[in-house]
N, C-alpha and C positions, 0 to 999 in steps of 0.2 A: 577569922581564922588570923592569928599571928604570922609574921613572916615565919619565925621559926619554927612555928608548926606546918606551915606550908612547905619549908623546905624540907623537913623531916620525911612529909609524904612524898615529896619529889623525889628524894633519895632513895627512899623505899622502892618506888615504882621502877626507877631506874637501874637499882641493883636487883629487881627481878626480871627486867628486860634484858640486862647485861649477861647474867647469870645463865638466863636460857639460851644464849645465843652462843655460847661456849662450846668447840668440836670436842670429838670424842678423844682425842687427841691432847686433851686439855687448851689448846691454844684459841687464838680467838683472830678471825683473817676479815680484814677491812678492803678496801680499794686503796691503792697509793697512788693517785691520779696523778700525771704529771704533764698534762697540755695533751699536745699535738704533734710533736715534733719525733716522738720515739714509734709514733705511728706511722708517722710518714717514713722515717729511715728502715723500718721493718719492709713496709712496702717496697722500697727500694732495693734491698739486700734480696728480698726474695724473688724478684723480679730478674736482678742480674745472676742468680743462682739457676735461673728457670724451672723453678720447684712447682710442682702441682700443688699448690695451697691456694686453689683460686675461692674458694669461701671464705677464706681469712681476708684475704687480700680485699676481696668486696665489702666484708664489714668495717675493716680498717677503712679503706676508704669512704664509705658512708659515713663513719664517723668525722671524719674529716670534712665532707660536706655538710654536715649536719652542726659543725661550729663555726662554719663562715659566717662572716658579718654582712649588714646589707651592703657595705661599701667594698666587699671583694676582698676583705682582709681577715686575717687569723689574728686573735691576741694571745698573750701569755698570761693574761689576768684581765677578769671583766670589765675592772673601769680605765684600762690603759687606753690612752689616747691615740683615737683612729684607728689605729691596730699596729702587731709588731712585723717590721720588714720580712726578717730572717724567719719567723714561722709562717708567715705566707708563701715565701718561698719554699719552703719545705713542703708544705701542704700542696701547691700548685703543681710541684713537679712531680711529687708522687701520686697525685689523682690522675696527672696524664701518663705516667709511667704506668699505673696500674691498668690502663687501657678502658677502665669504666667513666673517664670524662674525656672530653675533647676540647683543642682549641676552642672551637666554635660556640661551645655551649657557653651560656649568658655567664654563669657564674665563673668559669675559666677567663672568660673577657673582661668580667670584674677584677678579679686577681690580677690579672696582667696590667691593666689599667692602674691598680694601686702600687703595685710594683713598679712600674712606670713613673708614676708619680713620685717617688721616694728615690729617684735617680737607678732603678735598676738593680740589679742582683748583685752589682760589684759595692753597694752601699751597706749589704746585709753585714752585721755585724758579728755574727756566729761562726766560730771557727769551723764546729761540725756542719754547718749549713755548708760553707766552701770545700770541705773535706769530701765529703759525699758526693756535690756536684762535680769535682774535680776527679775524682776515683773513677766516675761513670761517665766520663767524656762530655761533661755538660759546663766546665767553666776551667780556666787557666790554673796549675796549683800556684798558689800563694807563696811567693818568695819571704812571707814572713815566718815562714816556717822554717827559721835558719837554724836550728840547732842542728849541728852534725850529727850522722848517727853513731859516728865515732864517741862521740860523747858516752854512750854506756860501756866505754871501755874505762874510763876514768875511775880512778880506786876513791874509795871514800874518805882517804885521806886528801884527796884533789880538794882545791879552794869552791869548786863546783863540780858537781857531779852529780847523775841523774837522781839519785836518793836524796838529796837536797829538795825535790820535788815533793807535794804531796802527795800521798797514796791514790787518790782520784786523779790528778793530773798525770801521774806516772802512768798510771794504765789505760789511759787514753791517748798520751803523747805518744808512746811506744810503737803502737800499730800506725798511728798517723805519722810517724816518721820513717817506718819502714815504708810506706808508700809514696810520701813526698819525695825522698831521696832517689827513688827511681822512676819519679813522675807517671807513676802507675794509673793507667786508664782502661776500664773494661766496658766496653759498650755490647749491646745486644740490637737485635731486630727493632726492639722496641723503645727503645731510648729516644726520649723527645729530643727535639730540638729548641733549643733556648736561645738562639742567637739573638733574637729579636730583642730580648732582655738582657743580654750582655754586651752589646754592643762590638762584640769583637768579629762575629761573621763566625761560619762553621770550624774553621781553623782558628784556634785560639792559642795566641802566642804572648801577648802581653800577662803580665803577672801583678798581683797587687803586691806594692812595696810598702814597709815600714813607714810610720810616720811618727817617731817619737817626739814629743814635746820637748823643748827646750830644757825645761827643769828635769827631765827623766834621759836626755842624750847621754851626758857624762855617766850616768850610772850604768846605763845600757851599754854603751862602748865598754865600761870597765869589766861587766858581766862577759862581754864577747870575746875581750881580750884574754880573759881566764880560762874559757872554754877553750879558743883556739891554742893557747900556750899550753894548757894540759895536752891536747891532743898531740901537739908537736914532740913533747915529750916520750909519746909511747914509741915503744921498738916496733919497729917492722917498714916495710912498705905502703903508700897508700891503698893499692888493692888488696893487700891482705889484711890492712886495718878494716877496711871495707868489708871483708868477707869475716871478719871476725866480728865486727860489729854487727853484720847480719845475722850472725848464728847466734850470736848474744840477745839480739830483740827477739829471734823465735823461740829461744830456749825460755826467755823472761816470759812469754805470753802462754806458752805449753805448763810451764810448771806452774801458773796461777790460775788454770782452770779448776773450776769448782765441780764437784760431783755431780751436778746437774749440767753440766758441759758449759755454763757461763763462765765468762773471764770477770773476776773478783765479784761476781754477782749482780753486775750492772747492766743492763740492756745496750747501754750506747756504746761502752767499751767491747760487749762481746760482737753487737755488730761492724764495728770499727776492727777489730781481731779478725773475722771471716772477711774481711775486705783485705786486710794486711796478708793473710795466709793466701789467697786468691793471687796477690803482688809475687810472693815467694815461689808459686808456682804450684800449689795445692790445688787438685782437681776440683771441681764444683760438687762432686758427692764423696768426697774424702770423708772417713767419718768423724774426724773432729771438726768438720763444717757443719754435719748432719746432728751431732750430737748437741751442738751451741743451738742449733735451730730449734731441737728439741727440747732445750733450756729455757729458750724464750717463748716459745709456745706454753710452757708450763707458769710461766708469768703474765697470760692474758685475764683479763677480767672484762666481764660484761658491764657496759655503763651504758645505761639509756637506751638498751636492745642492740647496741654496737659493740664490739671487741675492741678493747684498748692496751696498748702494749706496757706494762708498767715498767719503770726502769730499774725497780727493787723491792719485791714484796715487803711490806711491812709487819711480817706475822711476830717477830721477836719483839721488836718496839711494843706493837699494840697487845701483845699477851702480858709483858713485864708490866706495863703501867696499867693494865686493868685488873693484875692480881694483885698489885700495889695497893690502886684505889679502892678496890671490892673489900680488902683489909681495913684501910681507913674507915671504910662505911660501916663497919662491923663484924664481917663475915670471918668466920674464924679461921683461923691457919691450918686447922685440923680440918675443916669441912671436905668435903669430897671436890669441890670446886677448886679452893685454893690447892688441895695436894695435886689434883690432876695437872693445875696450871705449873707448879713448880715443879714437877715431875719433867714435864716438858721442857719447861727453861734450864734446868740441869742438866740435861741431856744436851743443850745446845752450845754450853760452855765450851771456849775453844781450848782443846789441849795441847795444841804445838803452836810453836813460835810463827810469826808470820815477817811482813817486811818490817812493821815496828819495832821487832827485836834489834834490828840493825843501829838502833839510836839508843840503845840501853847498854849499860855495863854487865849485868847480870839478869838478864831477862827470865822471867819466868810466867809462861801462859795463865791466863784465867779471865780474859775477857769475854764479852758477847759480842755479837754483830748484828745488824739490824733486819737481814733476811733469814731464813731457813736455810737457804743453800749457800750462806757465806760462812765457810770455815776458817778464814786466814785474816781478815779484816776487821778486826774487832774495834769498837768505839768506845769513847767516856761514857756518853750519854745513855747508851744501850746496856751497858755493863751496870751503871748507878741505878739504872732503872731495875735491871733482874736484880740486883742486891736488896734494894727495896722491899721486893716480892718475897725473897727468899729470909730475909731478917727475922720476922715473928716465928718462922718455923726452925730457925737455927738450931734453937735449942731441943726441938724434939727429934731432929734425924742426924745422925752424924754425918752422911750425905751431904745433906745443906750444909752443915760447918765447914766442909771442907770444901765447898763451892764458895762458900762465905769469904774462908780466909782468904782463898787464891786470887777471888776478885778483888776483895778489897787492898790487897797485896798491889794487884797491877794497876788500879784507880791511882793508888799513893805514887805509884813509880811513874806514872804520865804526867806530873805535874812539870812544868817547864820552868827554865832559871829563874824566869820575871815571876814566877810563884802563881801564874795562871795555870789555867786547862786548855790543851786543844781539844780536836775531835778524834782524831784518828793515830797520829804519831808524835811523839815527843821531839821536841828541837828542831823542827822542819820550818824554822824561820828567819831563812834567808833573804830579805827584803829586795834583792836585787832581781830576783827572779820574777818578781810580781813588775816588774820595770820589761818583758819581753812584748814585743808588740804583736803580742796573738789577744785577741778578744776573751775577756774573762779572765787574765791571769792574774790581775790584781786580786782576785777574789779567790781563786782556785789552786793557783801555782804552788803556795805554799799553806800550812795550817798553824797559824799563830793562836795563841791564848785571845778568846773570845768571852763576852760579859755571859754569856747564856751557859756554856759550857762551866766556866768559873762558878757561876751563881749556883746551878744544880749540882754541881760537886760539893761545894760546899754545904747546900741544903740536906744532900746524903750524909755527908760527914757528921753533920749536926744531929739531924732528927732521926737519923735510922744508926748511925755508928755511935753517938753519944760523945762525939771530939767537940772541942770547941778551940775560942782563941787563944788559950794558953797552950796551945799545941804549935810549934813554929811555923809548921807548913799552913796549918789552916791561917792564921795571921797573914801569911805572905799571900795569902788567896784573898784577904779580906782588902789588904794595902792595894793588891792590884785592881780588886774593882775600884775601890776610892780614887786611884789616880786615872781612872777610865771612863769616868762618869762624865757625861755630856754637860755641856754649860747651860742646859735647859733643866736639869736634874735626871733626864732618862740616861738608860744605858742601850747601846746598840747590841741590838740580836742578831747573830750569823745565820742560824738555822731555823728562826722562824720570824714572823713577821709582826713586830719588827723592833721597834722601839717600845711597845709595850711588852712583848716577849722578852726582849733584854732586861728592862726595868723589874720585871715579875721574878726573872728568874735571880738576878743580883738582891733583890730585897727579902726574899724568901731565903735565900742562901746567908745573907747575913743576920738575918734574925734567928735561923736555925743554930748558929754556931756561938751567939750570945752576944750579938750587936746589940745597944738598947736603943729603943725608937727613938729617942730623944738626940741620936748623933745627926750632925750636920748634912751628910751625906743621904740619911735614910730621910731625914725631912725635906728636903730638896726634891728627893724622887717620890714621895708621897704628894707634895703640893703638885708638882706635875701631873700625876694620874689624877688627882681630883680636878685638875683645871682641863682636863682632855676629856673627860665624862661627859658622855650625850645625854641629851633632855631626857631621851626616854630611860636612862640609867644605865644604860650599857656602854660598851666600848667597842671601836672597831678603826681600825689602820690600812692604810693602802698599801699594796705592793710597791705602791710608788715610792714609799718612803725606802725600800730595802736598795734599791740602786741609786736614787740620791741623797741617801746617807743623813735624810733629817726625816722629822715626824711629819707625816701627811695625813689627815684625818680620811676616812673612808666614806663618810658621811652617813654611814647606817652602824648596827652594831652585831657584831659576831659571836656565836655562843663561845670559840676558844677564847677569842680577846676578852671578852667579857667575864669570863673565867679567870683569865690568868691574871687581869687586874684586880679582880675582887680577892681572889687568893691572896696577891701581894699586902692589898689593904687588911685582910683579915692578920696574917701574919705581924703586923706592927700593931695594931689597936686591940686593947685587951679588952675591950667592949664595943659593941657595934655602932658603927656612927651613920648619920641618915644616909648618905654616899654608898654606905654596904648593904644597907636595908633595900634604898631604892635600886640598885644594882640588882640584887639576890632575887627582887620580885621580876626582874626582865630576864634574868637567866633562866628562872622557873618557866618563864612564859614562852622562852626560846627552846625547851627542851618538847615543845608541842608543833613547833614550827618547822617547814620543811621548804624554804625558797632561795633565794639566790644569796642570803645572809647565812644561811647552814650551809652553804656550797663554796661560799667564795677560800678560795687556796691563802691559809695562812702558813704554810711550810715554805722556807726558802732554800734554795739547790744554788742557782747561779744567779748573781743580780741582772735583773733585766733580761734572761733569757731562760729561766728553769724555776718554778713555782709549783708547791706540790698542795693538791686538796687531799688532806688524808680525812677519809670518809669516817674515821674513826674519834677524830677529835671534836665532833659536836656531842660526843659521849663521856669521853676520858676526862677531858678540863672540867667540865661541869662536874662529873662525879669526885674529883679532888675538891675541888672549891664548894660544894654541898657539904662534903664529908667536914671537911674544916670548920667550915660554919656550924654546923651542927654541934660538934666535939666541944669548940671551943667557947661557945654562948650558950650551951644548955642551961 
């Protein structure tokens, strides 16, 4: 049987499988697996609130126990060297606090030995690790959290204000600053003693101090001068300013609570909000806190027999991609499967403004978010995914046309001045904020244009909206990609792993808007993809690429990365080349596999700390690659 016939049969089987998994409401629902720290933080908060969730705590504990490595550590991705100190501290502390593990247990002794071998808790680089330890009385509050709470009072016209931060950073930082400014601590009778790993004794006084490098010291000082200068210009006595800032922080959190009770639909920010509201004097059984817990419980997913706390369920993303992919595979937009999916998606379009609107002159809502509970934080990737799904039906129903027009307008309005596209908010590009001596600030503090968002948006504008380089805004997007190609020919992708992801997005985007295959940037990228193809025909990249900012091979092939590379090559080549044929045979074989390669995390959240295994990716991206191969080369 020819490779084309094998691909056609594989596509048919995959299509049948996926249509059978659709839920009655039209959605598809897969687990969005985020490692172990969200499980650990959920245990800490439940124990702090002293709520009767014993079965849940035990299941979260058992998941942590099952994922511990032989050397006592926990990892944030499978091939991470030795283990991750912050993840190990999170899991160790949570398991002790759960009451279902004791320091004398062999597993806990191994974890202690690993933590000590890395220099103790102080060397853990995750700000969330330090915050949850500090707020529960097991570590000093770091002075690296140096942003005064009064910063919340600075107007948008100030050189630096809280809305200069990315939305993700903002909803995490504000509850953190509430606690940090009060040096909030809440202990219970079950709080573990970690003094043997902090080197501070039971009374903790010393605090982490910022260590900016010489290259960033002047920029950091400039940032701090602007913050403090702005605060000095505010009218009012210091005590009154602090009261106003505290009230503003409380209002900020309460106004951004989603219908399910979560803050911005993220588990991590919701858990921080619960602790911050306790710091403001809320009772442990306050309705806002109980509603937040209910929202978090609704995000749980059973993985390998144990409950896992998803950070933000991916049902909008999965449903949009699968509806679009199935239509690419030949399913009619008028079929029941697609009509149900698109009715569901249309109901999830955001009708009101969110924080993103503060950066627009004439904001008109029309985007989509990542999670079903997300009603105020749309993003470019989910919006273009939903629009891809709706476009074939836009001529059939006026409601689809209206959703399409509003969504397209929103995507176009999100383009940054540099020509690229961000994820969540336009113009949040103040690079000084990335100099803050807070771990992860360089990646999370701002929301700049990225190769993956820019490439994916161009692909949508070309392949779905029918636009091309004759349109100035499209041409500016292509120019942004040309200016940001890496020396080796790849592009760095922010929200996937990583160089393969960015290169796929850039190449498919450039091809869709009319860039010719002979273009020098295209040719260089294609040669890079061919050079890194594995001997088995597939492609695979380590999460280590994400934080080291250069391509690092995994040493094995994963379904999603193989599909991305193939899709990029298919977009460029008018006829299949041997590398495509070999890769397609590998991808078809992977559809029947279930091993470490199909479970490898290929989504990125925060480099070095937070990686995501989308349980849907082993189906979604092969669906697109198979469809494009089948249609182009028939």
